[in-house]
Chimera marker file (.cmm) of the C-alpha trace (Angstrom):
<marker_set name="trace">
<marker id="1" x="32.532" y="-34.643" z="-14.092" r="1" g="1" b="0" radius="0.5"/>
<marker id="2" x="33.552" y="-32.020" z="-16.605" r="1" g="1" b="0" radius="0.5"/>
<marker id="3" x="30.229" y="-32.241" z="-18.512" r="1" g="1" b="0" radius="0.5"/>
<marker id="4" x="28.167" y="-31.836" z="-15.316" r="1" g="1" b="0" radius="0.5"/>
<marker id="5" x="30.032" y="-28.630" z="-14.468" r="1" g="1" b="0" radius="0.5"/>
<marker id="6" x="29.360" y="-27.218" z="-17.928" r="1" g="1" b="0" radius="0.5"/>
<marker id="7" x="25.647" y="-28.034" z="-17.634" r="1" g="1" b="0" radius="0.5"/>
<marker id="8" x="25.444" y="-26.180" z="-14.323" r="1" g="1" b="0" radius="0.5"/>
<marker id="9" x="27.382" y="-23.238" z="-15.764" r="1" g="1" b="0" radius="0.5"/>
<marker id="10" x="25.170" y="-23.028" z="-18.864" r="1" g="1" b="0" radius="0.5"/>
<marker id="11" x="22.034" y="-23.384" z="-16.746" r="1" g="1" b="0" radius="0.5"/>
<marker id="12" x="23.126" y="-20.514" z="-14.509" r="1" g="1" b="0" radius="0.5"/>
<marker id="13" x="23.985" y="-18.413" z="-17.561" r="1" g="1" b="0" radius="0.5"/>
<marker id="14" x="20.574" y="-19.069" z="-19.112" r="1" g="1" b="0" radius="0.5"/>
<marker id="15" x="18.881" y="-18.136" z="-15.833" r="1" g="1" b="0" radius="0.5"/>
<marker id="16" x="20.806" y="-14.842" z="-15.605" r="1" g="1" b="0" radius="0.5"/>
<marker id="17" x="19.968" y="-13.947" z="-19.218" r="1" g="1" b="0" radius="0.5"/>
<marker id="18" x="16.304" y="-14.816" z="-18.620" r="1" g="1" b="0" radius="0.5"/>
<marker id="19" x="16.132" y="-12.630" z="-15.496" r="1" g="1" b="0" radius="0.5"/>
<marker id="20" x="17.826" y="-9.743" z="-17.313" r="1" g="1" b="0" radius="0.5"/>
<marker id="21" x="15.253" y="-10.079" z="-20.092" r="1" g="1" b="0" radius="0.5"/>
<marker id="22" x="12.391" y="-9.984" z="-17.577" r="1" g="1" b="0" radius="0.5"/>
<marker id="23" x="13.800" y="-6.878" z="-15.896" r="1" g="1" b="0" radius="0.5"/>
<marker id="24" x="14.301" y="-5.128" z="-19.233" r="1" g="1" b="0" radius="0.5"/>
<marker id="25" x="10.681" y="-5.837" z="-20.193" r="1" g="1" b="0" radius="0.5"/>
<marker id="26" x="9.482" y="-4.291" z="-16.949" r="1" g="1" b="0" radius="0.5"/>
<marker id="27" x="8.050" y="-7.465" z="-15.444" r="1" g="1" b="0" radius="0.5"/>
<marker id="28" x="9.583" y="-6.500" z="-12.131" r="1" g="1" b="0" radius="0.5"/>
<marker id="29" x="8.858" y="-2.788" z="-11.759" r="1" g="1" b="0" radius="0.5"/>
<marker id="30" x="10.865" y="-1.843" z="-8.705" r="1" g="1" b="0" radius="0.5"/>
<marker id="31" x="10.183" y="1.871" z="-9.114" r="1" g="1" b="0" radius="0.5"/>
<marker id="32" x="6.495" y="1.673" z="-8.178" r="1" g="1" b="0" radius="0.5"/>
<marker id="33" x="5.354" y="3.595" z="-5.152" r="1" g="1" b="0" radius="0.5"/>
<marker id="34" x="5.025" y="1.177" z="-2.231" r="1" g="1" b="0" radius="0.5"/>
<marker id="35" x="2.549" y="3.234" z="-0.192" r="1" g="1" b="0" radius="0.5"/>
<marker id="36" x="-0.724" y="1.594" z="0.736" r="1" g="1" b="0" radius="0.5"/>
<marker id="37" x="-3.925" y="3.291" z="-0.364" r="1" g="1" b="0" radius="0.5"/>
<marker id="38" x="-7.530" y="2.305" z="0.146" r="1" g="1" b="0" radius="0.5"/>
<marker id="39" x="-8.510" y="1.499" z="-3.424" r="1" g="1" b="0" radius="0.5"/>
<marker id="40" x="-11.863" y="0.121" z="-4.465" r="1" g="1" b="0" radius="0.5"/>
<marker id="41" x="-11.801" y="-2.559" z="-7.175" r="1" g="1" b="0" radius="0.5"/>
<marker id="42" x="-15.222" y="-1.564" z="-8.510" r="1" g="1" b="0" radius="0.5"/>
<marker id="43" x="-14.053" y="1.952" z="-9.413" r="1" g="1" b="0" radius="0.5"/>
<marker id="44" x="-11.055" y="1.045" z="-11.528" r="1" g="1" b="0" radius="0.5"/>
<marker id="45" x="-8.449" y="1.742" z="-8.858" r="1" g="1" b="0" radius="0.5"/>
<marker id="46" x="-9.583" y="5.223" z="-7.828" r="1" g="1" b="0" radius="0.5"/>
<marker id="47" x="-8.922" y="5.814" z="-4.110" r="1" g="1" b="0" radius="0.5"/>
<marker id="48" x="-12.046" y="6.183" z="-1.987" r="1" g="1" b="0" radius="0.5"/>
<marker id="49" x="-11.367" y="9.854" z="-1.208" r="1" g="1" b="0" radius="0.5"/>
<marker id="50" x="-11.347" y="10.605" z="-4.968" r="1" g="1" b="0" radius="0.5"/>
<marker id="51" x="-14.525" y="8.773" z="-5.960" r="1" g="1" b="0" radius="0.5"/>
<marker id="52" x="-17.451" y="10.824" z="-7.243" r="1" g="1" b="0" radius="0.5"/>
<marker id="53" x="-20.291" y="10.830" z="-4.709" r="1" g="1" b="0" radius="0.5"/>
<marker id="54" x="-23.622" y="9.531" z="-5.943" r="1" g="1" b="0" radius="0.5"/>
<marker id="55" x="-25.645" y="12.294" z="-7.579" r="1" g="1" b="0" radius="0.5"/>
<marker id="56" x="-22.607" y="14.554" z="-8.073" r="1" g="1" b="0" radius="0.5"/>
<marker id="57" x="-21.690" y="15.716" z="-11.588" r="1" g="1" b="0" radius="0.5"/>
<marker id="58" x="-18.097" y="15.188" z="-12.676" r="1" g="1" b="0" radius="0.5"/>
<marker id="59" x="-17.351" y="18.850" z="-13.458" r="1" g="1" b="0" radius="0.5"/>
<marker id="60" x="-18.510" y="20.088" z="-10.060" r="1" g="1" b="0" radius="0.5"/>
<marker id="61" x="-16.653" y="17.206" z="-8.356" r="1" g="1" b="0" radius="0.5"/>
<marker id="62" x="-13.406" y="18.128" z="-10.156" r="1" g="1" b="0" radius="0.5"/>
<marker id="63" x="-13.852" y="21.737" z="-9.077" r="1" g="1" b="0" radius="0.5"/>
<marker id="64" x="-14.421" y="20.589" z="-5.485" r="1" g="1" b="0" radius="0.5"/>
<marker id="65" x="-11.285" y="18.397" z="-5.548" r="1" g="1" b="0" radius="0.5"/>
<marker id="66" x="-9.179" y="21.285" z="-6.834" r="1" g="1" b="0" radius="0.5"/>
<marker id="67" x="-10.140" y="23.501" z="-3.899" r="1" g="1" b="0" radius="0.5"/>
<marker id="68" x="-8.631" y="21.183" z="-1.272" r="1" g="1" b="0" radius="0.5"/>
<marker id="69" x="-4.899" y="20.531" z="-0.895" r="1" g="1" b="0" radius="0.5"/>
<marker id="70" x="-5.441" y="16.973" z="0.340" r="1" g="1" b="0" radius="0.5"/>
<marker id="71" x="-7.485" y="16.003" z="-2.733" r="1" g="1" b="0" radius="0.5"/>
<marker id="72" x="-5.691" y="17.863" z="-5.556" r="1" g="1" b="0" radius="0.5"/>
<marker id="73" x="-3.850" y="14.652" z="-6.422" r="1" g="1" b="0" radius="0.5"/>
<marker id="74" x="-7.255" y="13.093" z="-7.215" r="1" g="1" b="0" radius="0.5"/>
<marker id="75" x="-7.581" y="15.236" z="-10.341" r="1" g="1" b="0" radius="0.5"/>
<marker id="76" x="-5.229" y="12.860" z="-12.197" r="1" g="1" b="0" radius="0.5"/>
<marker id="77" x="-8.045" y="10.273" z="-12.255" r="1" g="1" b="0" radius="0.5"/>
<marker id="78" x="-10.373" y="12.614" z="-14.174" r="1" g="1" b="0" radius="0.5"/>
<marker id="79" x="-9.004" y="13.804" z="-17.521" r="1" g="1" b="0" radius="0.5"/>
<link id1="1" id2="2" r="1" g="1" b="0" radius="0.2"/>
<link id1="2" id2="3" r="1" g="1" b="0" radius="0.2"/>
<link id1="3" id2="4" r="1" g="1" b="0" radius="0.2"/>
<link id1="4" id2="5" r="1" g="1" b="0" radius="0.2"/>
<link id1="5" id2="6" r="1" g="1" b="0" radius="0.2"/>
<link id1="6" id2="7" r="1" g="1" b="0" radius="0.2"/>
<link id1="7" id2="8" r="1" g="1" b="0" radius="0.2"/>
<link id1="8" id2="9" r="1" g="1" b="0" radius="0.2"/>
<link id1="9" id2="10" r="1" g="1" b="0" radius="0.2"/>
<link id1="10" id2="11" r="1" g="1" b="0" radius="0.2"/>
<link id1="11" id2="12" r="1" g="1" b="0" radius="0.2"/>
<link id1="12" id2="13" r="1" g="1" b="0" radius="0.2"/>
<link id1="13" id2="14" r="1" g="1" b="0" radius="0.2"/>
<link id1="14" id2="15" r="1" g="1" b="0" radius="0.2"/>
<link id1="15" id2="16" r="1" g="1" b="0" radius="0.2"/>
<link id1="16" id2="17" r="1" g="1" b="0" radius="0.2"/>
<link id1="17" id2="18" r="1" g="1" b="0" radius="0.2"/>
<link id1="18" id2="19" r="1" g="1" b="0" radius="0.2"/>
<link id1="19" id2="20" r="1" g="1" b="0" radius="0.2"/>
<link id1="20" id2="21" r="1" g="1" b="0" radius="0.2"/>
<link id1="21" id2="22" r="1" g="1" b="0" radius="0.2"/>
<link id1="22" id2="23" r="1" g="1" b="0" radius="0.2"/>
<link id1="23" id2="24" r="1" g="1" b="0" radius="0.2"/>
<link id1="24" id2="25" r="1" g="1" b="0" radius="0.2"/>
<link id1="25" id2="26" r="1" g="1" b="0" radius="0.2"/>
<link id1="26" id2="27" r="1" g="1" b="0" radius="0.2"/>
<link id1="27" id2="28" r="1" g="1" b="0" radius="0.2"/>
<link id1="28" id2="29" r="1" g="1" b="0" radius="0.2"/>
<link id1="29" id2="30" r="1" g="1" b="0" radius="0.2"/>
<link id1="30" id2="31" r="1" g="1" b="0" radius="0.2"/>
<link id1="31" id2="32" r="1" g="1" b="0" radius="0.2"/>
<link id1="32" id2="33" r="1" g="1" b="0" radius="0.2"/>
<link id1="33" id2="34" r="1" g="1" b="0" radius="0.2"/>
<link id1="34" id2="35" r="1" g="1" b="0" radius="0.2"/>
<link id1="35" id2="36" r="1" g="1" b="0" radius="0.2"/>
<link id1="36" id2="37" r="1" g="1" b="0" radius="0.2"/>
<link id1="37" id2="38" r="1" g="1" b="0" radius="0.2"/>
<link id1="38" id2="39" r="1" g="1" b="0" radius="0.2"/>
<link id1="39" id2="40" r="1" g="1" b="0" radius="0.2"/>
<link id1="40" id2="41" r="1" g="1" b="0" radius="0.2"/>
<link id1="41" id2="42" r="1" g="1" b="0" radius="0.2"/>
<link id1="42" id2="43" r="1" g="1" b="0" radius="0.2"/>
<link id1="43" id2="44" r="1" g="1" b="0" radius="0.2"/>
<link id1="44" id2="45" r="1" g="1" b="0" radius="0.2"/>
<link id1="45" id2="46" r="1" g="1" b="0" radius="0.2"/>
<link id1="46" id2="47" r="1" g="1" b="0" radius="0.2"/>
<link id1="47" id2="48" r="1" g="1" b="0" radius="0.2"/>
<link id1="48" id2="49" r="1" g="1" b="0" radius="0.2"/>
<link id1="49" id2="50" r="1" g="1" b="0" radius="0.2"/>
<link id1="50" id2="51" r="1" g="1" b="0" radius="0.2"/>
<link id1="51" id2="52" r="1" g="1" b="0" radius="0.2"/>
<link id1="52" id2="53" r="1" g="1" b="0" radius="0.2"/>
<link id1="53" id2="54" r="1" g="1" b="0" radius="0.2"/>
<link id1="54" id2="55" r="1" g="1" b="0" radius="0.2"/>
<link id1="55" id2="56" r="1" g="1" b="0" radius="0.2"/>
<link id1="56" id2="57" r="1" g="1" b="0" radius="0.2"/>
<link id1="57" id2="58" r="1" g="1" b="0" radius="0.2"/>
<link id1="58" id2="59" r="1" g="1" b="0" radius="0.2"/>
<link id1="59" id2="60" r="1" g="1" b="0" radius="0.2"/>
<link id1="60" id2="61" r="1" g="1" b="0" radius="0.2"/>
<link id1="61" id2="62" r="1" g="1" b="0" radius="0.2"/>
<link id1="62" id2="63" r="1" g="1" b="0" radius="0.2"/>
<link id1="63" id2="64" r="1" g="1" b="0" radius="0.2"/>
<link id1="64" id2="65" r="1" g="1" b="0" radius="0.2"/>
<link id1="65" id2="66" r="1" g="1" b="0" radius="0.2"/>
<link id1="66" id2="67" r="1" g="1" b="0" radius="0.2"/>
<link id1="67" id2="68" r="1" g="1" b="0" radius="0.2"/>
<link id1="68" id2="69" r="1" g="1" b="0" radius="0.2"/>
<link id1="69" id2="70" r="1" g="1" b="0" radius="0.2"/>
<link id1="70" id2="71" r="1" g="1" b="0" radius="0.2"/>
<link id1="71" id2="72" r="1" g="1" b="0" radius="0.2"/>
<link id1="72" id2="73" r="1" g="1" b="0" radius="0.2"/>
<link id1="73" id2="74" r="1" g="1" b="0" radius="0.2"/>
<link id1="74" id2="75" r="1" g="1" b="0" radius="0.2"/>
<link id1="75" id2="76" r="1" g="1" b="0" radius="0.2"/>
<link id1="76" id2="77" r="1" g="1" b="0" radius="0.2"/>
<link id1="77" id2="78" r="1" g="1" b="0" radius="0.2"/>
<link id1="78" id2="79" r="1" g="1" b="0" radius="0.2"/>
</marker_set>
């Protein structure tokens, strides 16, 4: 009976250490923003409102985005 209790205790200890290791490596990033955005997979995660329209040049698109309060956050996708 005494050996079984030690096995359970050591197993629980190993599990706790393993979970702490995973958290320290950032496997479970709890700080990520949980808001839902419409993101297209084909464009590398750029929200639809930020995507460059067909035929538009990137410099003029960045200028356009900067003129509107609701799209200024899109500039982070274009360095």
